[in-house]
N, C-alpha and C positions, 0 to 999 in steps of 0.2 A: 497655537501657542508657539512663541519665538524661542529661539535657543536661550536667549537671556531670561525669559520667564520661566523656562523649564529648569535652569540652573538656580533661579530664586527659589522655586518651589522645592527642589531637592535640598538646598541649604536649609530651608524651613524645616523640612522632615527631619534632616539630620540633628537639627538643634532641639527637636522635640523628643524627649525621653521615651523610649519604648516604641517608637513608630519608624525606625531607621534601618531595619534589617536589609531590606532590599537596596536601599541607597548605599549602605556600607559595603554590601557585596559589589556593588557597582563601582564604588570607589577602590575596593581591593581589586577588581579586574583592571581598572585603569592603571593602578599602580603597578600591577604585574606587566601590562602591556608596555608602558613606558620604560620600566626597568629592563624588560627584554630588549628593547630597542637600544637603550644605552649600553647594555652588555655587548651587544653587536658591534656598537660603535667603538667600544673600548677594545674589542679583539681587533677590530679593523685598524684602529689607531695604533695599537702595539706593533702590528705587522708593517704599517705604514712607516713608522718611525724606525724600526729595525731595519727595513730595506734601505732607507735613505742614509742610515748611519753606517752599516756594515757592507752594504752592496752584495756582490755575488760571493765574495770571499773575505774573510776577516783576518787581517794581519795582526800580529802580536802587539804592535803599537796601537792598533784600534781597539783591541780587547782591553788594553790597559787604560786608554784615555776616554773612550766613549761613555763608560759608566760615570766617570767623574764629570764629564761635560753634562751629562743628563741629570746628575745629582745637583750640580750648580744651578741649572735652569729650574729645577724643582724648588731648590731653596729660594730663588727669587719669587716664584709663584707663591710660596708659603709666606714669604716676607711682604709682598705688596698686593697679594689678591685675596687669599684665604688660607688660614692655618689648618683648617680641618683635614685637607688630604694627607698631611704628614702623619707618619706612623701607621699603626693598625687601624684599618677602617672599622673593624669590629669594636675596638676600644673607644674609638670616637663616637660610634653609634650608641654605645652603653653610657657614654659620658653625656651625650645629648638627652638621653632618657633620665638619667640620675640628676642632672643639673638644671635642665631646661624643660622637663616634661615632654620631650619629644619635639620641641620647636627648633628646627634646624634653619640656618639661613638659606635664602633662596640662591646664593651664589655657589653653594657647595656642589651641586651636580655638575655644572660646567667646569668648575676649578678641579674638582676630582678627576673628571674624565680627562682633561688636558694633562695634569700632573702625573697620573697613573701611566697614560699612553707614553709619555716621555721617559718616565723612570724605567718601566719595564721593557719599553723598546729599545732603550740603550744599555739594557743588561743588568739592571738592578736585581739582586737576588730577593725574590718575593713572589707573591702570588697575585693574580688579579681578583681573586675572591674578596679580599679585604676592601679594596676600593669598590667592588660592585656592591658589597653590602652597604657601605657608606652611601654610594649612589642610590640604591633602592630605598634605604631608610629615609634619606634627605627628600626623595621624590614623594614618598608617602607623607612626609611631614609637611611638604610644600602644599600637596593636595589637601591635607586636613586642615591646614591653616587657612587655605583659600575658602574652604566651606565652613570655617569658624567651628570646627569640632571642639568638644570638651576634651579635658586632658586624657581621660581614660580611652576614648575612641581614637584620639591622635596617637597615643602609644601603641594601639592595636595596629594602625596603619603603618607606623614606622616598623614595627615587626613584620608586617606583611611585606613591605619593600625589602627588608634585610633577607627574609626567607626567599623571596623572589629573586634577589641577587645570587644567592647560592644556587637555586634552582636552574637559573639561566646559565651560570657558569659551568655547571657539571652536567646539565641535561638531567637533573635529579629532582623532580617536583616533590617526592616524599621526603628526600633528605633535606630540601630547603624548608619544607613545613616543619620537620623536626628541629632543625637549626633554630628557626625562630621561636619555638617553644622552649627548647632546653637552653639556649644561649642567651637570647635577646629577651624574652618574656620571663624566663626562668621557671615557668610552671604552665600547666594546661588550664586555659580558660576557655569554656564553651563558647562564650560570645566572640572570642577573637579567632577561634579555630576555623570557623567557616571562612572568614575573611582571609586568613592566611593561606588556606588550601586553594582558594580560587586564585589568588595572587600568584602563588608558586607555579600552579598548572599553567596560567596564562603566560608568565614570564618564560617558562621552560619551552613551550610551544613557540613562542615568538622568537626567542634566540635561536632555536633549532631551525626555524624556517628561514631565517635570515642568514645564519652561518653555516648550518649543516651539522651532521653527527660529530664532526671532527673537533668540536669544542671540548670533548671529555678525553681523559686518559685511557682510552678504550684499548685493553689488551687483546691480543689475537687468540689467546689459548683459554680453554675452560678447565677449571680445576674441580677436583672433588676430594673427599677424604678416602684415602686408601686403607693403610693399615691403622687400626684403632690405636695402636701404640703411639702414633704421631700426636694424639691429643695431649700427652705429657709434654711434648716439645711446645706445643701451641701454648700451653699453660705457662711454661717457663718463659716463652717469649714475652709475656707480660712484664717481666722485670726489667730486661734492657729497654723495652719500649716506654715504661715509666721513667727510667733514667734519661732517655733522649728527650722526652717531653718536658721534664723538669729543667733539664740543661738548656733547652730552648728559651724557656722563660728566664732563667738566670743569665744567659747571654744577653738577651734584650735589656735586662736590667742593668748589667754592668756597662753595656754600650750606651745606655741613656745617661748613666752617671758620668761617663766619660765625655759625652757630647754636652752635657750641662757645664762641665769644667771648661770645655773648649769655647764654649759660647761666650763665656766671660773674657776670652782673649782674642778671639777672632770673630769676624761677622757670621751671622747664623748661616747665610747661604753657602759659605765656604766649608762649614761643618757638613752639610748634607753632600756637597761635593767631594769632601774627603772620604765620606763613606763609599762613594762610587769608586774612588781611586783604591781603596783596600779591596773591594770586590774585584777590581780589574787585576790586582796583584795576585789574588787567589786564583782567579780564572786562567792566568797564565800557566799555572800548573794542572789545575782541574777545571777546564772550561765548562763542565756540566753544571757548575754552580750558577752560571749565568741565568737571568730571567726566570720564567715561571717552572721550568721542568718539562716543557714541551715545545716543539718548534723554536729551538734555539737559534741564535745567529749562526751564520755559515762558519763554524769553527771545526777544528780537526777532531774534537771529541765527538760524543754521542749526541745527535741532533734531538732525540726524544728520550731522555734518560729515564723518566718515569715509566714510559710505556716498555722500555727495554727491560727494566728490572722486574715489571710485573710479568713479562714474558719469559724471564729467566734466561735471557740471551746475552747478558754482560760478560764479556770476557771469553765467550765460547770461541772466538776466532784466534785465541791464543794457542800456545803449545799444549801437548798433552799432559794430563795429570796436574792440573792447575787449579784444583779446588781451593786450596789455601791462598793462592794468589788472587783468585776472584773474590773471596772473602775479605782479604785485605784491601782490594780495590774498593769494594762496596762500603767498608768501613770508613776508608778515606773519603768517599763521597759524602757520607753522613756527617762526618766531623767538619769537612770543608763547608757544607751547606749550613751547618749550625753556626759557624763563625761568620759566614758572609751574610746570613739572614738576620742574625743578632746585630751586626753592625748597620745594615741597611735600615731595619725597623727602628732600632734603638736611636740612630742618629737622625730619625725623622723623615727618611725618604718615603715616597708614596707607594708602598707595597704592602701586601699582606702576609700572613703567617700561615694561612690555610694550606696552600700548595707546598711551602717548605716542609710542613708537618708530614704531608703525604710523601714527599720526596725522601725525607729522613726515615719515615716508616718502611718505605719500599727498600731502601738500601739496608737498613738494619735487619729487616725480615729476610731479605734475600741473602745477606751474609749469614744470618743465623741458620736458614735452610741449607745452604751450601755446605756449612760446617756439619749440619745434622746428617747430610747425605754422605759425608766423608767417614763419620763415625758409625753410622747405622745404614750401610750399603743396601741392606736387604728390606728395608722398610718402604722403599719405593718413594722417598721424599723428593718432592719438586720445589726447588728454591723459589720459583714464581709464586707458588701458592703461599708460602711464607711472607713473601714480599706483600702479597695483598693483604694477609692478615695484619702485617706490620703497619700498613697505611691506617687500617681501623684503630689499632692499638694505640699508636703514638698520637693520633688527633684526639681519640677519646680521653686520653690521660691529659693531654694539654688543655683541651677545652672543657673537660669534665662533662662531655657529651657523648656517651657511649652509643645511644640510639641513633643519633646523627650519623656518627662515624660508620657504624655497621651498614645502615641503609645506603648511604652514599657508596660504600664499597660494593654492596649488592647492585645498585644502579649503574655503577661503572662497568661491571661484567655482565649484567644481564643474567646472572646464574646464581642460584641460591644453594649450591651444593656445599659451600665451605660455611654455612651459617653457624654451625656448632663450633668450629675452630675459631672463627672471628668472634663470636660472642665470648668465648673462653679468654681469648688474648685481650680483647678490649675490656672485659669486665675485670680481670685481674689487674691489668695496667691502670685503670681508673680507681680500683679500691687501693692500690699501693700509693698512688699519686695523691689522693686524699690524706693519706697518713704522713706524707713527706712534705707536702706543700699545702698551705691553707687555701690559696686562691688559685683559679684557673689562670691560663695563659692571658686572658682577656681581663680578668678582674684585678690581677696583681699590679698593673701599672696604674690602675685607678686608686687602689688602696695606698701605694707609695705617694700619691699626690694628696692623700687625705680624703679621698672620695669613696664612700661606702655605697656600692650599688646593691639595692635590695629590691626584689620584685614586689609589686604591689599585692597585698594580701586581701583575700576575700572575707577574712574574719573582721567583724564589724567592731571597731574601736570607737570609743566615745568621740574622739577627734574627727572621725569620719561623719559625725552628725552635723558638722558645721562646714559651710564653705567659706573661702578666703574673703569674699566680699562682705560677709557679715562681721568680720572682726578686724579688717584692715584699717588703718589710720589714713584718712584722707586729708587731715589738716597738718601732717608732719611737714615741716618746711622743705622745700626743694631748692636746687642750685641751678642757676642758669650756666651754660657752657663758657661764656665769656667772663665769668665772676673771677675777680683777682684773688691772690693768695691772702691779701690783707684783709679783704672782705670775708674770705672763708675763716680766717683766724677769728675775726670778730664773732661770726656765727658760732663757731665751735665753743669760744670762750663764754658766750651768753646762753648756751643751751646745754643740756645734759645728754644730748645725743652724741654718738661716736661715728655717725655716718649719715650722708644725705644722698638722695637721688639727684643725679644731673640730668635735667629735662630741657630738651632743645625745642625749637618751634614746632607747633602743632601737637605738642605733647608727647613727642618721641623721647623714649628713655635712651640717653647717650651712655650712661654708666653710673657708677656709685663711687663716690669719694668719701674716704675715711680719714680720722685724725691722723693715722700713721702715714697715709699718702701725702697729706699736708706737711707733716714733720720732715719726711724725707725731701720733699720739694724745697722747704725753707733751708734744709741743710746744704742742698745743692747750691742755693743762692742765685739761681737763673730765673728770669722773669717767665711766668707761667699763668696759665688760667685753669679753671676747673676742669676743662675738657682735656687739657694736656696731661694732668696727673691723675685723672680718675681711671678706675678699672673698667675697661670697655667690655661689653657683652657680659654683664655680671650674671649671676644665677638669679632666676626670676621664677615667678609662679603666675599662672593664669588666675584671673578673678573668680573663674568657675570652678577651680579646683578645691578639693577638700583641705581643710586645715591640716589633716594628717599628712597629705602630700607636701604641704609647705613645710612642716616640721621635719620630715625626713630630708628635704633638700637643705634645710638649714643645717641639720646635723651631719650631712655628709661632708660639709667642708668647714663645720664649726664657725658659722657667722651669726651675728646677733640680729640681723635684720635682713630682709628679702623684698626687693620691689615687686609690686603687683602690676601685671601688664594685661592688656587684651588686644586682640587683632594683631596688628604688625607693630608690636613693641610700643604701643600706646600706654603711657604711664597712668595708673589708677590710683595708687596708694602704696602703702608699705606695711609689712607685718614685722613686728618686733617681738623680742622675747617676752616682754610685759603684756602684748596683746594675746600671746599664746597661753599665759598663765590665767588671764581673765577668761579667755575662751574655754580653757579646759574646765573651769568651774562652771561655766554656762552649759557646756555639753554634758557634764555630770548631771546637772539638774534636769536637762532635756531628756537624758536617758532614763532617769528616775521617773519623770512624768510618763514616758512611754511605758515603762514597766507597770506603773501604777494603773495606767488607763486599761492595760491588758487585764489586769486582775479584776478591776471594777466592773469592766464590761462583762466578764463571766458572771459576776454576782448579779448584775443588772439584768442579763438574760434569764437567770434562774428565777428571780423575785419579781420582775416586772416593775422595778423602781426606776427612777431618774437619778442621774449622776450630775451633781452640781459642784463647780469649783468657784468659790466666792471669796473676796477679801473682805476682812473685818475692818469697817470704817471706825475712826476715832469718834467716840461719843454714841456708838451704836448700843443697842441693848445688851449685847453680849460681851462688849469690850471690858476686860478685866474680870469677867465672871468664870467661875469653875464650870466645866462641861456638865457636871451632874446637877448644878443649880439652875441651869437653863431650862425653860419649859418648851422643850422640842416638841414639834407635832408628833403624832402617832406615826409609827412605821418610819422614823427618821433615825439614821445612823451616821455618826461622824467617823470617817474611815482614817483620815490623816489630816496632818496640819503641817504646812510648810512655813518655817520661821527663818527668814534670811536663807542661808545655804543648807540649813538642816531640815530633814523631813522627820516630824514626831508622830508616833503611833499613840493617839491619845487614850486616856482613861478617865474616869470621873474626876480625878484630882487635877487634871490638867487645866490650867488658866489661860484663856484666850486673851490676845492683846491685839491692838490696833496694828494692822499690816499683815497679820497672819493670813495665809491662803488655806481656806478650809475646804476639804473635799467632803461632801455630804451625799449619802443615799437617801432619797425621799420618796414618798408616795406622789405620784404626778398630780394629785389634788391638793397637795400641801406645798408646792414649789413656792408660790408667792409668799406664804407665811414664813418659809425658811428665809427668803430674801429679806423680808422685812425685819428679821432678828438681826441680821449682820450689818445693814445699812444704817447710817446715822438718822436720828429723828429729824424729820422735816425734808430729808433728801428724797428726790423721786425714786420709787421702786425701779430697780433695774440699773440705777447709777452706780455700778460697782465695777471695778477694775482691778485685776482681770476678772472676767465672768465668762466661764466656759459651760454651756449647756450640752451635755453629750446625750 
């Protein structure tokens, strides 16, 4: 069998429900392998750009200007290549799941690798974990689309890639698995867990083999809980950790609002470049804010600030009795990183917030531990231990992912002696954050844009009984990309629709044009076509998805229609609100049918009778007759009657009418007699529709 034949057979298996476990595990392993390779390429790319930009020593002018130059280049990439690398990669991944069912564009991995290497290599304040999550998720999405997976398995593969990205970045396969479950999927699903585990392990092993163990913030000291009274301080650490986590989200939000205001006045690439200039200004005073928090450019500050804070070695080379000075320095680190990261991510540079949360947690925890040692000198407090607990607490509160935060902290140190303190700090920080802020660091940007990210539920809703292909409209008019504004105006004026799909050659979906898009174009007074004014890469749904998924996607951004695609953006039809209303009634009836079939099957098993569902014909012997006046055969029972959208429980006074669907329990020997009663005289027996013989 050739490679092509094997791939074809694998695709067939993946498309066959219930027979794809082994194939999905293979795809999970492939996703992990490719993600691990891309993680190694990203780390190498950051180091390469850093070496080219700063050389052996970095002058103050280089520290000021290189982040701005890198931001400008990234802005050009976002403008002319792909917008996805801009901002938090985790947010972009959640957006892909919420709006596109996990269908990412094929250009995302390469553009993200390039943009993140330039941004972080030139000193942008952020982490590589966000870009790697986006890389892994888009790799999983690309593989899933290649093998034409349905939406449920495509989402699982995206989560696998995201978890693999975290596993590869931190050499933390367990943490990567929990990240995929807590942050990306939002819940534990047994069908996804196996694939996520395989992808995370393979990615971690691959990245470690290519780059080595230095890809993590590995502290050199091992900590444990000494005096039990320290637990009170670890519990209290949850409060400032929560404040830091919430502040990081607010800083990103305010920066995003400022960036939106600036984009209305200056070109978008300049806005990203400006974020780098602001980071450079901050770095002149506190160079530790540059980059990811480890292996910084050759600056006069601490080259590996996160490791130094976890080791408790920050400021130890200063004068004697400097506990207050060290605490002040660490708090300055935390505040500077907060501002620099908020500007970097909020302005749309290609950097993540995972490592900054770790940086801020280490600085805050270290400061807290240093002050604790000043106030309680006999308790044996080690600031590095509190720095480690602070990393877990701040990230747990920011991402609402306490298990992920604790497990990654464990895997960073390889030691479990601080399990109780970290659980205490992270748990309290998460508990307080839930009461202060509604959304996590990753969900808040989506909600501000009107996107509601909700995990897929296992509870069976009636809308999950129908797939999109059953209810979509295939006759709704479409628009050609070169259609003029005058033609569009005529189409809108003569139809009751407020939006049309723009479909190009080969049936490829170009975008969606609405009446508001047309009005804005007419007000501008410039010549344009449908392709010029339509909304590119609109929210779509796959033809094989459930109607529940389509409805959630429409509600997420409050639209009245959503194009249906299959394969590589091939247009199939459109789902409108009116289609949803009709489908809801159909789903209710289907659900009632299933429930009725269950109950009647139990009765049939007990009595040995046959179950018939027959339609009453016009002019049949029972048309217009009361149930009690009909000469039913012996051992015959009318159990229900469906009339339109209503299901009736009949009694003797119920009058049958043409079109009624009657469910009857009958003796097997009397089946043809019952049929003869319900069909019209002269019609062949069995000429009934619908007619289900269970």
